[in-house]
C-alpha positions in Angstrom: 0.0 0.0 0.0 1.6 3.4 -1.0 2.4 5.9 1.8 -0.3 8.5 1.5 -0.1 10.5 4.8 -3.8 11.1 5.4 -3.3 14.1 7.8 -1.3 15.9 5.2 -3.8 15.1 2.4 -6.5 16.7 4.5 -4.3 19.8 5.0 -3.8 20.1 1.3 -7.3 19.3 0.0 -7.4 22.7 -1.8 -4.1 22.2 -3.7 -4.5 22.2 -7.5 -1.4 20.2 -8.5 -1.8 21.0 -12.2 -2.0 24.8 -11.5 1.0 24.4 -9.2 3.3 22.9 -11.8 2.1 25.3 -14.5 3.1 28.2 -12.3 6.3 26.4 -11.2 7.5 26.4 -14.8 7.7 30.2 -14.7 9.6 30.3 -11.5 13.0 28.8 -12.3 15.2 31.8 -13.4 17.6 33.5 -11.0 15.4 36.6 -10.6 12.7 38.0 -8.3 10.6 38.9 -11.3 8.6 35.7 -11.1 5.6 34.6 -9.1 7.3 32.6 -6.4 10.2 30.3 -5.5 10.4 27.1 -7.6 10.1 23.6 -6.1 11.3 20.2 -7.2 11.4 16.6 -5.9 13.9 13.8 -6.5 12.5 10.4 -5.4 14.9 7.6 -6.2 15.2 3.8 -5.9 15.4 3.9 -2.1 12.2 5.9 -2.0 10.4 3.5 -4.4 11.3 0.4 -2.3 9.6 1.8 0.9 6.8 3.7 -0.8 5.6 0.5 -2.6 7.0 -2.0 -0.1 8.9 -3.7 -3.0 9.3 -7.4 -2.2 12.7 -7.9 -3.8 15.5 -5.4 -4.5 17.4 -8.1 -6.4 14.5 -8.5 -8.8 14.3 -4.7 -9.1 17.9 -4.4 -10.3 18.1 -7.6 -12.4 14.7 -7.9 -14.0 13.6 -5.1 -16.4 9.9 -6.1 -16.5 9.7 -6.1 -12.7 11.5 -2.8 -12.4 9.3 -1.1 -15.0 6.2 -2.3 -13.2 7.3 -0.9 -9.9 8.0 2.4 -11.7 4.5 2.3 -13.3 2.8 1.8 -10.0 4.8 4.6 -8.3 4.1 7.0 -11.2 0.4 6.2 -11.1 0.1 7.3 -7.4 2.5 10.3 -7.9 0.5 11.5 -10.9 -2.8 11.3 -8.9 -1.5 13.1 -5.7 1.5 15.2 -6.8 0.8 15.8 -10.5 4.1 14.5 -11.8 5.6 11.1 -12.8 9.3 10.7 -11.8 10.3 7.2 -13.0 11.2 5.7 -16.3 8.7 3.0 -17.3 11.0 1.6 -20.0 14.3 1.3 -18.3 17.6 0.2 -19.8 19.0 -3.3 -19.2 22.6 -2.2 -20.0 24.8 0.9 -19.5 28.1 2.3 -20.5 31.1 1.6 -18.2 31.6 3.8 -15.2 34.8 5.5 -14.2 35.1 3.3 -11.1 35.1 0.2 -13.3 38.3 1.4 -14.9 39.9 0.8 -11.5 38.4 -2.6 -11.2 35.7 -1.5 -8.8 32.4 -3.3 -9.4 28.9 -3.3 -7.9 27.8 -5.9 -5.3 24.1 -6.7 -4.9 22.5 -7.9 -1.7 18.8 -8.4 -1.1 17.2 -5.5 0.7 19.8 -3.0 -0.3 20.8 -0.8 -3.2 24.0 -1.8 -5.2 27.3 -1.0 -3.5 30.6 -0.4 -5.3 33.1 -2.8 -3.9 36.8 -1.8 -3.6 39.1 -4.2 -5.4 42.0 -4.0 -3.0 43.5 -2.3 0.1 47.1 -3.3 -0.8 49.2 -0.4 -2.2 51.3 -2.7 -4.5 48.2 -4.2 -6.1 46.6 -0.8 -6.4 49.7 0.4 -8.3 49.3 -2.5 -10.7 45.6 -1.6 -11.1 46.7 2.0 -12.0 49.2 0.5 -14.5 46.4 -1.4 -16.2 44.0 1.5 -16.1 46.5 3.8 -17.7 46.9 1.5 -20.8 43.1 1.2 -21.4 41.8 2.8 -24.6 38.6 4.5 -23.5 37.2 4.6 -27.1 37.0 0.8 -27.2 36.3 0.2 -23.5 33.6 2.6 -22.6 30.7 1.2 -24.5 30.1 -2.6 -24.0 28.7 -4.6 -26.9 25.5 -5.3 -25.1 24.9 -1.6 -24.6 25.6 -0.9 -28.3 23.1 -3.6 -29.3 20.4 -2.2 -27.0 21.1 1.3 -28.2 20.6 0.2 -31.8 17.5 -1.7 -31.0 15.9 1.3 -29.3 17.0 3.6 -32.1 15.5 1.4 -34.7 12.2 1.4 -32.8 12.1 5.1 -32.8 12.6 5.4 -29.0 14.2 8.4 -27.4 17.9 8.0 -26.6 19.7 9.6 -23.6 22.4 12.1 -23.6 25.6 10.7 -22.2 28.6 12.4 -20.6 26.4 15.1 -18.9 28.0 14.7 -15.4 29.1 12.2 -12.9 30.2 11.4 -9.4 32.9 13.6 -7.9 36.4 12.7 -7.0 35.9 12.4 -3.2 33.2 9.8 -3.7 35.0 8.0 -6.6 38.2 7.7 -4.5 36.3 6.3 -1.5 34.5 3.8 -3.6 37.6 2.5 -5.5 39.4 2.2 -2.2 37.9 1.8 1.3 37.4 5.2 2.8 39.8 4.7 5.7 42.4 3.4 3.3 42.2 6.6 1.2 43.0 8.7 4.2 45.8 6.5 5.5 47.4 6.4 2.0 47.1 10.2 1.5 49.7 10.4 4.3 51.5 7.1 3.9 51.7 6.9 0.1 51.2 10.4 -1.2 52.9 9.7 -4.5 50.6 6.8 -5.2 47.5 8.9 -4.4 48.7 11.8 -6.5 49.1 9.3 -9.4 45.5 8.1 -8.7 44.3 11.7 -8.7 46.0 12.6 -12.0 45.0 9.4 -13.8 41.4 9.9 -12.6 41.3 13.4 -14.0 42.7 12.4 -17.3 40.5 9.3 -17.7 37.3 11.1 -16.6 37.9 13.6 -19.4 38.7 10.8 -21.9 35.6 8.7 -20.9 33.2 11.6 -21.2 34.6 12.7 -24.5 33.7 9.3 -25.8 30.2 9.3 -24.2 29.4 12.8 -25.5 30.6 12.1 -29.0 28.6 8.8 -29.2 25.3 10.4 -28.0 25.8 13.7 -29.8 25.8 15.8 -26.6 27.6 19.1 -27.0 26.1 21.3 -24.3 28.5 23.2 -22.1 27.4 22.1 -18.6 28.3 19.5 -16.0 26.7 18.0 -12.9 28.6 16.5 -9.9 27.4 14.2 -7.2 30.0 13.9 -4.5 28.4 12.8 -1.2 31.8 12.0 0.5 33.2 15.5 0.0 32.9 16.3 3.8 35.4 13.5 4.6 38.1 15.8 3.2 39.5 18.8 5.1 40.2 22.0 3.2 43.8 21.1 2.4 43.2 17.6 1.3 40.2 18.6 -0.8 42.3 21.4 -2.4 45.1 19.0 -3.2 43.3 15.8 -4.3 39.7 16.7 -5.3 39.8 20.2 -6.8 42.4 19.4 -9.5 40.1 16.5 -10.8 37.0 18.8 -10.8 38.9 21.6 -12.5 40.1 19.3 -15.3 36.6 18.0 -16.0 34.8 21.3 -15.6 37.3 23.2 -17.8 36.8 20.5 -20.5 33.0 20.3 -20.4 31.6 23.4 -18.6 33.7 26.4 -19.4 33.4 29.3 -16.9 30.0 30.9 -17.2 28.2 27.6 -18.0 26.3 25.6 -15.5 28.4 23.8 -12.9 26.2 21.9 -10.5 27.4 20.2 -7.3 25.3 17.8 -5.1 26.5 16.4 -1.9 24.5 15.0 1.0 27.3 15.8 3.3 28.1 18.6 5.7 30.7 20.3 3.5 30.2 23.9 4.7 34.0 24.1 5.2 34.5 23.7 1.5 32.3 26.4 0.1 35.2 28.8 -0.5 36.9 26.1 -2.7 33.6 25.4 -4.4 33.2 29.1 -5.4 36.8 29.1 -6.6 35.9 26.1 -8.9 33.1 28.2 -10.3 30.3 26.0 -8.9 27.1 28.0 -9.6 24.3 25.6 -8.7 24.3 23.6 -5.5 22.4 21.0 -3.4 24.4 20.5 -0.2 23.6 18.4 2.9 21.0 19.6 5.4 23.5 20.8 7.9 24.8 23.4 5.5 22.8 26.5 6.3 21.1 28.3 3.4 22.3 31.6 4.7 25.9 30.4 4.8 25.6 29.2 1.2 24.2 32.6 0.1 26.9 34.6 1.9 29.8 32.4 0.6 28.4 31.8 -2.9 26.2 34.8 -3.8 26.1 33.8 -7.5 25.0 30.2 -6.8 21.5 28.9 -7.5 20.6 27.0 -4.3 18.6 23.8 -4.7 17.6 23.0 -1.1 17.8 22.9 1.9 14.9 20.9 3.4 16.3 18.1 5.6 14.9 14.9 4.1 14.2 13.3 7.5 12.4 16.5 8.6 10.1 16.3 5.6 9.5 12.6 6.4 9.0 12.8 10.1 8.3 16.4 11.0 5.0 18.1 12.0 3.3 20.4 9.5 4.5 23.4 11.5 8.1 22.2 11.7 8.2 21.6 7.9 6.7 25.0 7.1 9.1 26.8 9.5 12.1 25.3 7.8 10.9 26.0 4.3 10.2 29.7 5.1 13.5 30.0 7.0 15.5 28.6 4.0 13.6 30.9 1.6 14.2 34.0 3.7 17.9 33.1 4.0 18.7 31.9 0.5 15.9 33.1 -1.8 15.7 36.8 -1.3 17.6 37.4 -4.6 15.6 34.9 -6.5 18.3 32.2 -6.8 16.6 29.4 -5.0 14.6 26.3 -5.6 13.0 24.6 -2.6 13.8 20.9 -2.5 15.3 18.4 -0.2 18.9 18.5 0.6 19.5 15.3 -1.2 16.9 12.9 -2.5 13.5 12.2 -0.8 14.0 10.0 2.2 12.6 6.5 2.0 9.2 6.6 3.8 8.2 10.0 2.7 4.6 9.9 1.6 2.8 11.9 -1.1 0.8 13.9 1.5 4.0 15.4 2.8 5.1 16.2 -0.7 1.8 18.0 -1.3 2.3 19.9 2.0 5.7 21.1 0.8 4.1 22.2 -2.4 1.4 24.1 -0.5 3.8 25.9 1.8 6.0 27.0 -1.2 2.9 28.2 -3.0 1.5 30.2 -0.1 4.7 31.4 1.7 7.6 31.7 -0.8 6.2 34.3 -3.1 7.7 37.3 -4.8 4.5 38.7 -6.3 2.8 39.5 -3.0 3.6 40.0 0.7 3.3 36.7 2.6 
């Protein structure tokens, strides 16, 4: 049974979801010359599992028909109560290689969980050999497996839409702490700095090579880039500057020249890195809920803020608590028009559609530019 939140459905009985989204489409620019602050949601696989009480995550990840059916059911409820569908009902069975795969890091699957990238080693000598092998790989022939190319051609022949590739990716902090155990990364930054510098430089070069291939294949030539880097907060300022910023700078300079959109998401408490983020030209952000909207605005006045509702507050909080946080974030970060109210990260599993509607209602009524609220 989907999670409906009856109390919140009652509070939002007067919400016209179609009118909401129609107005929302006129609210996205960085300006106060618009009706109100924009809003968005980002439900994901974690959210689907709990929302529908999915009986097998293994089937979800390995059986296309089962996965598509879960998405269809979720979309049906979302359309009814929220006015939007968020899930692909014709999912892909294959995919291009990931940058982590270059370093022999592969997904592990366990029932009841989402996939987890599993480090191949915590031995420095073996990792040096992994880097040797990665350095020799030709990305043009490696990036697109045969099964993916076959599925692409089948979909193309059927007239189906094809995705843009090479539009963004995980950031260096999260890649490094997936390819190696997190604690190993930080031991080696001090014990084997030359090895980790080599990892950094090879990662930067190969990320550029990989995404050149993906963009050329899919015909994507837009100057922009998105970053998801949840583990950024594990790095202090010095280590982030030395090991993460050079990777980001190489990728951003290649695919998102200064002035184009450079978006960073991180669920983590990375307020100590905002000066470095601004130096990198990051101009659209979705940080962890501990990063105050006022701090972001003061440190990054040009950045469009996507946030900063704590996902667990939306899932567990009272109507008043949720409203107070939305209004507070809007007052701190939205006065100049550069804010979209959304969760700081994806929707927490267990969040029902009634709470989503309440978030819509509060933004509609209390986050406006066209009248005093």
